[in-house]
PyMOL CGO cylinders between C-alpha atoms (Angstrom):
from pymol import cmd
from pymol.cgo import CYLINDER

trace = [
    CYLINDER, -52.60, 185.82, -44.33, -53.60, 189.15, -45.79, 0.3, 1, 1, 1, 1, 1, 1,
    CYLINDER, -53.60, 189.15, -45.79, -56.73, 187.54, -47.25, 0.3, 1, 1, 1, 1, 1, 1,
    CYLINDER, -56.73, 187.54, -47.25, -57.66, 186.04, -43.87, 0.3, 1, 1, 1, 1, 1, 1,
    CYLINDER, -57.66, 186.04, -43.87, -57.12, 189.47, -42.28, 0.3, 1, 1, 1, 1, 1, 1,
    CYLINDER, -57.12, 189.47, -42.28, -59.45, 191.11, -44.80, 0.3, 1, 1, 1, 1, 1, 1,
    CYLINDER, -59.45, 191.11, -44.80, -62.13, 188.46, -44.17, 0.3, 1, 1, 1, 1, 1, 1,
    CYLINDER, -62.13, 188.46, -44.17, -61.77, 188.99, -40.40, 0.3, 1, 1, 1, 1, 1, 1,
    CYLINDER, -61.77, 188.99, -40.40, -62.14, 192.76, -40.82, 0.3, 1, 1, 1, 1, 1, 1,
    CYLINDER, -62.14, 192.76, -40.82, -65.18, 192.41, -43.05, 0.3, 1, 1, 1, 1, 1, 1,
    CYLINDER, -65.18, 192.41, -43.05, -66.99, 189.80, -40.92, 0.3, 1, 1, 1, 1, 1, 1,
    CYLINDER, -66.99, 189.80, -40.92, -65.55, 189.62, -37.39, 0.3, 1, 1, 1, 1, 1, 1,
    CYLINDER, -65.55, 189.62, -37.39, -68.53, 187.92, -35.76, 0.3, 1, 1, 1, 1, 1, 1,
    CYLINDER, -68.53, 187.92, -35.76, -69.04, 185.43, -38.59, 0.3, 1, 1, 1, 1, 1, 1,
    CYLINDER, -69.04, 185.43, -38.59, -65.32, 184.64, -38.58, 0.3, 1, 1, 1, 1, 1, 1,
    CYLINDER, -65.32, 184.64, -38.58, -65.33, 184.01, -34.83, 0.3, 1, 1, 1, 1, 1, 1,
    CYLINDER, -65.33, 184.01, -34.83, -68.45, 181.87, -35.15, 0.3, 1, 1, 1, 1, 1, 1,
    CYLINDER, -68.45, 181.87, -35.15, -66.87, 179.86, -37.99, 0.3, 1, 1, 1, 1, 1, 1,
    CYLINDER, -66.87, 179.86, -37.99, -63.64, 179.31, -36.08, 0.3, 1, 1, 1, 1, 1, 1,
    CYLINDER, -63.64, 179.31, -36.08, -65.56, 178.19, -33.00, 0.3, 1, 1, 1, 1, 1, 1,
    CYLINDER, -65.56, 178.19, -33.00, -67.64, 175.82, -35.09, 0.3, 1, 1, 1, 1, 1, 1,
    CYLINDER, -67.64, 175.82, -35.09, -64.62, 174.28, -36.85, 0.3, 1, 1, 1, 1, 1, 1,
    CYLINDER, -64.62, 174.28, -36.85, -62.76, 173.80, -33.56, 0.3, 1, 1, 1, 1, 1, 1,
    CYLINDER, -62.76, 173.80, -33.56, -65.89, 172.14, -32.15, 0.3, 1, 1, 1, 1, 1, 1,
    CYLINDER, -65.89, 172.14, -32.15, -66.10, 169.65, -35.01, 0.3, 1, 1, 1, 1, 1, 1,
    CYLINDER, -66.10, 169.65, -35.01, -62.38, 168.89, -34.78, 0.3, 1, 1, 1, 1, 1, 1,
    CYLINDER, -62.38, 168.89, -34.78, -62.78, 168.26, -31.05, 0.3, 1, 1, 1, 1, 1, 1,
    CYLINDER, -62.78, 168.26, -31.05, -65.72, 165.94, -31.73, 0.3, 1, 1, 1, 1, 1, 1,
    CYLINDER, -65.72, 165.94, -31.73, -63.54, 163.99, -34.18, 0.3, 1, 1, 1, 1, 1, 1,
    CYLINDER, -63.54, 163.99, -34.18, -60.76, 163.79, -31.55, 0.3, 1, 1, 1, 1, 1, 1,
    CYLINDER, -60.76, 163.79, -31.55, -63.30, 162.60, -28.98, 0.3, 1, 1, 1, 1, 1, 1,
    CYLINDER, -63.30, 162.60, -28.98, -64.48, 159.83, -31.29, 0.3, 1, 1, 1, 1, 1, 1,
    CYLINDER, -64.48, 159.83, -31.29, -60.88, 158.72, -31.85, 0.3, 1, 1, 1, 1, 1, 1,
    CYLINDER, -60.88, 158.72, -31.85, -60.25, 158.64, -28.08, 0.3, 1, 1, 1, 1, 1, 1,
    CYLINDER, -60.25, 158.64, -28.08, -63.41, 156.65, -27.38, 0.3, 1, 1, 1, 1, 1, 1,
    CYLINDER, -63.41, 156.65, -27.38, -62.73, 154.17, -30.20, 0.3, 1, 1, 1, 1, 1, 1,
    CYLINDER, -62.73, 154.17, -30.20, -59.15, 153.78, -28.96, 0.3, 1, 1, 1, 1, 1, 1,
    CYLINDER, -59.15, 153.78, -28.96, -60.50, 153.14, -25.46, 0.3, 1, 1, 1, 1, 1, 1,
    CYLINDER, -60.50, 153.14, -25.46, -62.86, 150.45, -26.77, 0.3, 1, 1, 1, 1, 1, 1,
    CYLINDER, -62.86, 150.45, -26.77, -60.05, 148.79, -28.75, 0.3, 1, 1, 1, 1, 1, 1,
    CYLINDER, -60.05, 148.79, -28.75, -57.54, 148.98, -25.88, 0.3, 1, 1, 1, 1, 1, 1,
    CYLINDER, -57.54, 148.98, -25.88, -59.63, 148.89, -22.70, 0.3, 1, 1, 1, 1, 1, 1,
    CYLINDER, -59.63, 148.89, -22.70, -57.23, 146.37, -21.15, 0.3, 1, 1, 1, 1, 1, 1,
    CYLINDER, -57.23, 146.37, -21.15, -54.35, 148.91, -21.16, 0.3, 1, 1, 1, 1, 1, 1,
    CYLINDER, -54.35, 148.91, -21.16, -53.54, 150.80, -17.98, 0.3, 1, 1, 1, 1, 1, 1,
    CYLINDER, -53.54, 150.80, -17.98, -54.11, 154.21, -19.64, 0.3, 1, 1, 1, 1, 1, 1,
    CYLINDER, -54.11, 154.21, -19.64, -57.40, 153.31, -21.33, 0.3, 1, 1, 1, 1, 1, 1,
    CYLINDER, -57.40, 153.31, -21.33, -59.57, 154.88, -18.63, 0.3, 1, 1, 1, 1, 1, 1,
    CYLINDER, -59.57, 154.88, -18.63, -57.86, 158.22, -19.16, 0.3, 1, 1, 1, 1, 1, 1,
    CYLINDER, -57.86, 158.22, -19.16, -58.60, 157.98, -22.87, 0.3, 1, 1, 1, 1, 1, 1,
    CYLINDER, -58.60, 157.98, -22.87, -62.27, 157.49, -22.09, 0.3, 1, 1, 1, 1, 1, 1,
    CYLINDER, -62.27, 157.49, -22.09, -62.33, 160.46, -19.71, 0.3, 1, 1, 1, 1, 1, 1,
    CYLINDER, -62.33, 160.46, -19.71, -60.49, 162.65, -22.23, 0.3, 1, 1, 1, 1, 1, 1,
    CYLINDER, -60.49, 162.65, -22.23, -62.80, 161.50, -25.02, 0.3, 1, 1, 1, 1, 1, 1,
    CYLINDER, -62.80, 161.50, -25.02, -65.96, 162.26, -23.04, 0.3, 1, 1, 1, 1, 1, 1,
    CYLINDER, -65.96, 162.26, -23.04, -64.75, 165.69, -21.86, 0.3, 1, 1, 1, 1, 1, 1,
    CYLINDER, -64.75, 165.69, -21.86, -63.46, 166.57, -25.33, 0.3, 1, 1, 1, 1, 1, 1,
    CYLINDER, -63.46, 166.57, -25.33, -66.76, 165.41, -26.82, 0.3, 1, 1, 1, 1, 1, 1,
    CYLINDER, -66.76, 165.41, -26.82, -68.80, 167.54, -24.41, 0.3, 1, 1, 1, 1, 1, 1,
    CYLINDER, -68.80, 167.54, -24.41, -66.73, 170.66, -25.08, 0.3, 1, 1, 1, 1, 1, 1,
    CYLINDER, -66.73, 170.66, -25.08, -66.58, 169.94, -28.82, 0.3, 1, 1, 1, 1, 1, 1,
    CYLINDER, -66.58, 169.94, -28.82, -70.33, 169.40, -28.95, 0.3, 1, 1, 1, 1, 1, 1,
    CYLINDER, -70.33, 169.40, -28.95, -70.94, 172.69, -27.22, 0.3, 1, 1, 1, 1, 1, 1,
    CYLINDER, -70.94, 172.69, -27.22, -68.58, 174.49, -29.61, 0.3, 1, 1, 1, 1, 1, 1,
    CYLINDER, -68.58, 174.49, -29.61, -70.04, 172.78, -32.70, 0.3, 1, 1, 1, 1, 1, 1,
    CYLINDER, -70.04, 172.78, -32.70, -73.73, 172.98, -31.85, 0.3, 1, 1, 1, 1, 1, 1,
    CYLINDER, -73.73, 172.98, -31.85, -73.86, 176.12, -29.68, 0.3, 1, 1, 1, 1, 1, 1,
    CYLINDER, -73.86, 176.12, -29.68, -71.05, 178.29, -31.10, 0.3, 1, 1, 1, 1, 1, 1,
    CYLINDER, -71.05, 178.29, -31.10, -72.57, 181.65, -30.08, 0.3, 1, 1, 1, 1, 1, 1,
    CYLINDER, -72.57, 181.65, -30.08, -72.96, 180.59, -26.44, 0.3, 1, 1, 1, 1, 1, 1,
    CYLINDER, -72.96, 180.59, -26.44, -69.53, 178.98, -26.56, 0.3, 1, 1, 1, 1, 1, 1,
    CYLINDER, -69.53, 178.98, -26.56, -67.83, 182.12, -27.85, 0.3, 1, 1, 1, 1, 1, 1,
    CYLINDER, -67.83, 182.12, -27.85, -69.00, 184.11, -24.84, 0.3, 1, 1, 1, 1, 1, 1,
    CYLINDER, -69.00, 184.11, -24.84, -68.02, 181.32, -22.46, 0.3, 1, 1, 1, 1, 1, 1,
    CYLINDER, -68.02, 181.32, -22.46, -64.56, 181.13, -24.02, 0.3, 1, 1, 1, 1, 1, 1,
    CYLINDER, -64.56, 181.13, -24.02, -64.15, 184.88, -23.62, 0.3, 1, 1, 1, 1, 1, 1,
    CYLINDER, -64.15, 184.88, -23.62, -65.18, 184.68, -19.95, 0.3, 1, 1, 1, 1, 1, 1,
    CYLINDER, -65.18, 184.68, -19.95, -62.65, 181.90, -19.32, 0.3, 1, 1, 1, 1, 1, 1,
    CYLINDER, -62.65, 181.90, -19.32, -60.05, 183.95, -21.19, 0.3, 1, 1, 1, 1, 1, 1,
    CYLINDER, -60.05, 183.95, -21.19, -60.93, 186.97, -19.05, 0.3, 1, 1, 1, 1, 1, 1,
    CYLINDER, -60.93, 186.97, -19.05, -60.40, 184.92, -15.89, 0.3, 1, 1, 1, 1, 1, 1,
    CYLINDER, -60.40, 184.92, -15.89, -57.04, 183.76, -17.21, 0.3, 1, 1, 1, 1, 1, 1,
    CYLINDER, -57.04, 183.76, -17.21, -56.01, 187.37, -17.94, 0.3, 1, 1, 1, 1, 1, 1,
    CYLINDER, -56.01, 187.37, -17.94, -57.01, 188.39, -14.39, 0.3, 1, 1, 1, 1, 1, 1,
    CYLINDER, -57.01, 188.39, -14.39, -54.99, 185.51, -12.88, 0.3, 1, 1, 1, 1, 1, 1,
    CYLINDER, -54.99, 185.51, -12.88, -51.98, 186.34, -15.06, 0.3, 1, 1, 1, 1, 1, 1,
    CYLINDER, -51.98, 186.34, -15.06, -52.22, 190.00, -14.11, 0.3, 1, 1, 1, 1, 1, 1,
    CYLINDER, -52.22, 190.00, -14.11, -52.53, 189.15, -10.42, 0.3, 1, 1, 1, 1, 1, 1,
    CYLINDER, -52.53, 189.15, -10.42, -49.39, 187.02, -10.55, 0.3, 1, 1, 1, 1, 1, 1,
    CYLINDER, -49.39, 187.02, -10.55, -47.52, 189.79, -12.36, 0.3, 1, 1, 1, 1, 1, 1,
    CYLINDER, -47.52, 189.79, -12.36, -48.77, 192.35, -9.80, 0.3, 1, 1, 1, 1, 1, 1,
    CYLINDER, -48.77, 192.35, -9.80, -47.62, 190.15, -6.89, 0.3, 1, 1, 1, 1, 1, 1,
    CYLINDER, -47.62, 190.15, -6.89, -44.26, 189.50, -8.53, 0.3, 1, 1, 1, 1, 1, 1,
    CYLINDER, -44.26, 189.50, -8.53, -43.65, 193.23, -8.81, 0.3, 1, 1, 1, 1, 1, 1,
    CYLINDER, -43.65, 193.23, -8.81, -43.53, 193.47, -5.00, 0.3, 1, 1, 1, 1, 1, 1,
    CYLINDER, -43.53, 193.47, -5.00, -41.07, 190.58, -4.86, 0.3, 1, 1, 1, 1, 1, 1,
    CYLINDER, -41.07, 190.58, -4.86, -38.93, 192.41, -7.43, 0.3, 1, 1, 1, 1, 1, 1,
    CYLINDER, -38.93, 192.41, -7.43, -39.16, 195.57, -5.30, 0.3, 1, 1, 1, 1, 1, 1,
    CYLINDER, -39.16, 195.57, -5.30, -38.09, 193.71, -2.15, 0.3, 1, 1, 1, 1, 1, 1,
    CYLINDER, -38.09, 193.71, -2.15, -35.08, 192.38, -4.06, 0.3, 1, 1, 1, 1, 1, 1,
    CYLINDER, -35.08, 192.38, -4.06, -34.06, 195.93, -4.93, 0.3, 1, 1, 1, 1, 1, 1,
    CYLINDER, -34.06, 195.93, -4.93, -34.92, 195.88, -8.63, 0.3, 1, 1, 1, 1, 1, 1,
    CYLINDER, -34.92, 195.88, -8.63, -35.49, 199.38, -9.94, 0.3, 1, 1, 1, 1, 1, 1,
    CYLINDER, -35.49, 199.38, -9.94, -37.93, 198.25, -12.64, 0.3, 1, 1, 1, 1, 1, 1,
    CYLINDER, -37.93, 198.25, -12.64, -40.51, 196.79, -10.21, 0.3, 1, 1, 1, 1, 1, 1,
    CYLINDER, -40.51, 196.79, -10.21, -43.06, 199.45, -11.15, 0.3, 1, 1, 1, 1, 1, 1,
    CYLINDER, -43.06, 199.45, -11.15, -43.59, 198.25, -14.75, 0.3, 1, 1, 1, 1, 1, 1,
    CYLINDER, -43.59, 198.25, -14.75, -44.70, 194.70, -13.85, 0.3, 1, 1, 1, 1, 1, 1,
    CYLINDER, -44.70, 194.70, -13.85, -47.03, 196.22, -11.24, 0.3, 1, 1, 1, 1, 1, 1,
    CYLINDER, -47.03, 196.22, -11.24, -48.51, 198.58, -13.83, 0.3, 1, 1, 1, 1, 1, 1,
    CYLINDER, -48.51, 198.58, -13.83, -48.82, 195.74, -16.35, 0.3, 1, 1, 1, 1, 1, 1,
    CYLINDER, -48.82, 195.74, -16.35, -50.51, 193.54, -13.76, 0.3, 1, 1, 1, 1, 1, 1,
    CYLINDER, -50.51, 193.54, -13.76, -53.04, 196.26, -12.94, 0.3, 1, 1, 1, 1, 1, 1,
    CYLINDER, -53.04, 196.26, -12.94, -53.74, 196.75, -16.65, 0.3, 1, 1, 1, 1, 1, 1,
    CYLINDER, -53.74, 196.75, -16.65, -54.25, 192.99, -17.14, 0.3, 1, 1, 1, 1, 1, 1,
    CYLINDER, -54.25, 192.99, -17.14, -56.59, 192.76, -14.14, 0.3, 1, 1, 1, 1, 1, 1,
    CYLINDER, -56.59, 192.76, -14.14, -58.69, 195.63, -15.53, 0.3, 1, 1, 1, 1, 1, 1,
    CYLINDER, -58.69, 195.63, -15.53, -58.61, 194.17, -19.06, 0.3, 1, 1, 1, 1, 1, 1,
    CYLINDER, -58.61, 194.17, -19.06, -59.70, 190.77, -17.75, 0.3, 1, 1, 1, 1, 1, 1,
    CYLINDER, -59.70, 190.77, -17.75, -62.60, 192.40, -15.91, 0.3, 1, 1, 1, 1, 1, 1,
    CYLINDER, -62.60, 192.40, -15.91, -63.68, 194.21, -19.07, 0.3, 1, 1, 1, 1, 1, 1,
    CYLINDER, -63.68, 194.21, -19.07, -63.51, 190.95, -21.04, 0.3, 1, 1, 1, 1, 1, 1,
    CYLINDER, -63.51, 190.95, -21.04, -65.72, 189.20, -18.46, 0.3, 1, 1, 1, 1, 1, 1,
    CYLINDER, -65.72, 189.20, -18.46, -68.25, 192.03, -18.26, 0.3, 1, 1, 1, 1, 1, 1,
    CYLINDER, -68.25, 192.03, -18.26, -68.40, 192.52, -22.06, 0.3, 1, 1, 1, 1, 1, 1,
    CYLINDER, -68.40, 192.52, -22.06, -67.55, 189.12, -23.63, 0.3, 1, 1, 1, 1, 1, 1,
    CYLINDER, -67.55, 189.12, -23.63, -69.31, 189.85, -26.94, 0.3, 1, 1, 1, 1, 1, 1,
    CYLINDER, -69.31, 189.85, -26.94, -67.57, 193.15, -27.52, 0.3, 1, 1, 1, 1, 1, 1,
    CYLINDER, -67.57, 193.15, -27.52, -64.27, 191.61, -26.40, 0.3, 1, 1, 1, 1, 1, 1,
    CYLINDER, -64.27, 191.61, -26.40, -64.71, 188.82, -28.93, 0.3, 1, 1, 1, 1, 1, 1,
    CYLINDER, -64.71, 188.82, -28.93, -65.21, 191.27, -31.77, 0.3, 1, 1, 1, 1, 1, 1,
    CYLINDER, -65.21, 191.27, -31.77, -62.30, 193.41, -30.54, 0.3, 1, 1, 1, 1, 1, 1,
    CYLINDER, -62.30, 193.41, -30.54, -60.03, 190.37, -30.31, 0.3, 1, 1, 1, 1, 1, 1,
    CYLINDER, -60.03, 190.37, -30.31, -61.06, 189.40, -33.84, 0.3, 1, 1, 1, 1, 1, 1,
    CYLINDER, -61.06, 189.40, -33.84, -59.98, 192.85, -35.04, 0.3, 1, 1, 1, 1, 1, 1,
    CYLINDER, -59.98, 192.85, -35.04, -56.72, 192.57, -33.10, 0.3, 1, 1, 1, 1, 1, 1,
    CYLINDER, -56.72, 192.57, -33.10, -56.11, 189.20, -34.76, 0.3, 1, 1, 1, 1, 1, 1,
    CYLINDER, -56.11, 189.20, -34.76, -56.91, 190.70, -38.17, 0.3, 1, 1, 1, 1, 1, 1,
    CYLINDER, -56.91, 190.70, -38.17, -54.48, 193.58, -37.59, 0.3, 1, 1, 1, 1, 1, 1,
    CYLINDER, -54.48, 193.58, -37.59, -51.83, 191.13, -36.39, 0.3, 1, 1, 1, 1, 1, 1,
    CYLINDER, -51.83, 191.13, -36.39, -52.26, 188.98, -39.49, 0.3, 1, 1, 1, 1, 1, 1,
    CYLINDER, -52.26, 188.98, -39.49, -52.10, 192.03, -41.76, 0.3, 1, 1, 1, 1, 1, 1,
    CYLINDER, -52.10, 192.03, -41.76, -48.90, 193.27, -40.07, 0.3, 1, 1, 1, 1, 1, 1,
    CYLINDER, -48.90, 193.27, -40.07, -47.48, 189.76, -40.36, 0.3, 1, 1, 1, 1, 1, 1,
    CYLINDER, -47.48, 189.76, -40.36, -48.33, 189.62, -44.07, 0.3, 1, 1, 1, 1, 1, 1,
    CYLINDER, -48.33, 189.62, -44.07, -46.71, 193.00, -44.69, 0.3, 1, 1, 1, 1, 1, 1,
    CYLINDER, -46.71, 193.00, -44.69, -43.64, 191.97, -42.69, 0.3, 1, 1, 1, 1, 1, 1,
    CYLINDER, -43.64, 191.97, -42.69, -43.38, 188.70, -44.65, 0.3, 1, 1, 1, 1, 1, 1,
    CYLINDER, -43.38, 188.70, -44.65, -43.60, 190.64, -47.92, 0.3, 1, 1, 1, 1, 1, 1,
    CYLINDER, -43.60, 190.64, -47.92, -40.85, 193.04, -46.81, 0.3, 1, 1, 1, 1, 1, 1,
    CYLINDER, -40.85, 193.04, -46.81, -38.71, 190.12, -45.58, 0.3, 1, 1, 1, 1, 1, 1,
    CYLINDER, -38.71, 190.12, -45.58, -39.14, 188.30, -48.89, 0.3, 1, 1, 1, 1, 1, 1,
    CYLINDER, -39.14, 188.30, -48.89, -38.12, 191.45, -50.76, 0.3, 1, 1, 1, 1, 1, 1,
    CYLINDER, -38.12, 191.45, -50.76, -35.04, 191.91, -48.52, 0.3, 1, 1, 1, 1, 1, 1,
    CYLINDER, -35.04, 191.91, -48.52, -34.07, 188.25, -48.88, 0.3, 1, 1, 1, 1, 1, 1,
    CYLINDER, -34.07, 188.25, -48.88, -34.34, 188.54, -52.67, 0.3, 1, 1, 1, 1, 1, 1,
    CYLINDER, -34.34, 188.54, -52.67, -32.15, 191.65, -52.58, 0.3, 1, 1, 1, 1, 1, 1,
    CYLINDER, -32.15, 191.65, -52.58, -29.60, 189.74, -50.49, 0.3, 1, 1, 1, 1, 1, 1,
    CYLINDER, -29.60, 189.74, -50.49, -29.63, 186.80, -52.91, 0.3, 1, 1, 1, 1, 1, 1,
    CYLINDER, -29.63, 186.80, -52.91, -29.16, 189.16, -55.84, 0.3, 1, 1, 1, 1, 1, 1,
    CYLINDER, -29.16, 189.16, -55.84, -26.18, 190.76, -54.06, 0.3, 1, 1, 1, 1, 1, 1,
    CYLINDER, -26.18, 190.76, -54.06, -24.66, 187.32, -53.38, 0.3, 1, 1, 1, 1, 1, 1,
    CYLINDER, -24.66, 187.32, -53.38, -25.09, 186.36, -57.04, 0.3, 1, 1, 1, 1, 1, 1,
    CYLINDER, -25.09, 186.36, -57.04, -23.46, 189.64, -58.13, 0.3, 1, 1, 1, 1, 1, 1,
    CYLINDER, -23.46, 189.64, -58.13, -20.47, 189.03, -55.85, 0.3, 1, 1, 1, 1, 1, 1,
    CYLINDER, -20.47, 189.03, -55.85, -20.22, 185.41, -56.97, 0.3, 1, 1, 1, 1, 1, 1,
    CYLINDER, -20.22, 185.41, -56.97, -20.08, 186.47, -60.64, 0.3, 1, 1, 1, 1, 1, 1,
    CYLINDER, -20.08, 186.47, -60.64, -17.47, 189.13, -59.84, 0.3, 1, 1, 1, 1, 1, 1,
    CYLINDER, -17.47, 189.13, -59.84, -15.31, 186.59, -58.01, 0.3, 1, 1, 1, 1, 1, 1,
    CYLINDER, -15.31, 186.59, -58.01, -15.57, 184.10, -60.88, 0.3, 1, 1, 1, 1, 1, 1,
    CYLINDER, -15.57, 184.10, -60.88, -14.29, 186.79, -63.27, 0.3, 1, 1, 1, 1, 1, 1,
    CYLINDER, -14.29, 186.79, -63.27, -11.38, 187.57, -60.95, 0.3, 1, 1, 1, 1, 1, 1,
    CYLINDER, -11.38, 187.57, -60.95, -10.53, 183.93, -60.27, 0.3, 1, 1, 1, 1, 1, 1,
    CYLINDER, -10.53, 183.93, -60.27, -10.78, 182.04, -63.55, 0.3, 1, 1, 1, 1, 1, 1,
    CYLINDER, -10.78, 182.04, -63.55, -11.06, 178.29, -63.28, 0.3, 1, 1, 1, 1, 1, 1,
    CYLINDER, -11.06, 178.29, -63.28, -12.89, 178.40, -59.95, 0.3, 1, 1, 1, 1, 1, 1,
]
cmd.load_cgo(trace, "trace")
């Protein structure tokens, strides 16, 4: 993970482009599988849905694989819309919480406002948001790698302590 984080930090745009491209090719492969399955099983009641899924997956996968730069911005715009919707729901729920007498209603409202603003920024600046999200992912992966290293060290310390106690008990209780 640390290596992936370093690569993301060094080349955020190239990393995002590569990820988009790989996802596109994987979606194209999935589309081919769906369409072939439809052809082999077109007498089944669900076969039409396989064809629809295969065509839609193929269209999206083709766009991601063959037009990754355009796709990255489109994905960020869709993500921005999702963030705005999520923030709007959180904002509305804060008023429900207030009407129910919850004292912490202000925090969901503040979070909802922040999400609505963040979603707007993502939509207005999809390219910058993509690079920023790549850096956030890189930082997250680096923190995760450090945490895993610390956890592994702590687990090893715990195992060493268990072994020490086990040896001490065997000395105290011969024949066990």
